[in-house]
N, C-alpha and C positions, 0 to 999 in steps of 0.2 A: 856553278861551278862543276862539274857532274863527273862525280866516279863512278869505275871501271869498279868492277863483280871479279873477286876474285879464282881464277880458275881452279882451281880445286873444289874451293865451295860449289863452282858448277858443275864440275865434273858430276859431284855427289849428291846435287840436285837429281843432273839427267840420270846417274843409275837408279835413284833411288822411283821416281815417275815412271819407270822402266821396267823396276819390279813391278809399281803396286797397280800395271797396266797386264800382266803377265809377258814381260820381255826381260829382255838380258843385254847388259853391254860391255862385248869383251873386247880390251886395249888388245892390240899387235905391236909389236917391234917392222919398222921400214924402216928402208931407205931416206926414205924423204919426211921419217920421223917415226910417231907413234900414227897408229893405223885403230880407229876404234869402231867398231861392227857391230850393230845392234839385231840380235837376232829375237824373235818371236817361239814366244814354247807352243808349242800342239799339243796333239794328245800322244800319237805316233812320234815325234821328233821334232826339232827344231828351222825355226826358217829364217834364214838371216834376210831380212827386208829391207840392208842400206848401211854403210858404210863413209865416214866422213874424216876429217885430218886434223880439224879442230876442234877445240871442248863446244864455241862455243855454236860453234856450224851444227855439232854431233846435239847439246840442244836442243836446237832448231825442228832436226829429223825425228828428236823421240817426241818431242810435242803432238809433231805432224803426224805419226805413227799414231800416237796414242789417243790422237782428236787431243787434249790436254790443252785450257788457253793462259 
């Protein structure tokens, strides 16, 4: 029996991982649904490193960008 994780918890976890590694997540409304953008904080600007439309794909992107296992 497999259980699925609550999308809200997955989103909070992705945001926390990003914050812990010098990044942040922005939620933008889009005609296709909510678009999640991941930015890396730099000393003079913020750089967009990717975007996803689903929470699970966002979590995978954040883990890849931050090298979190």
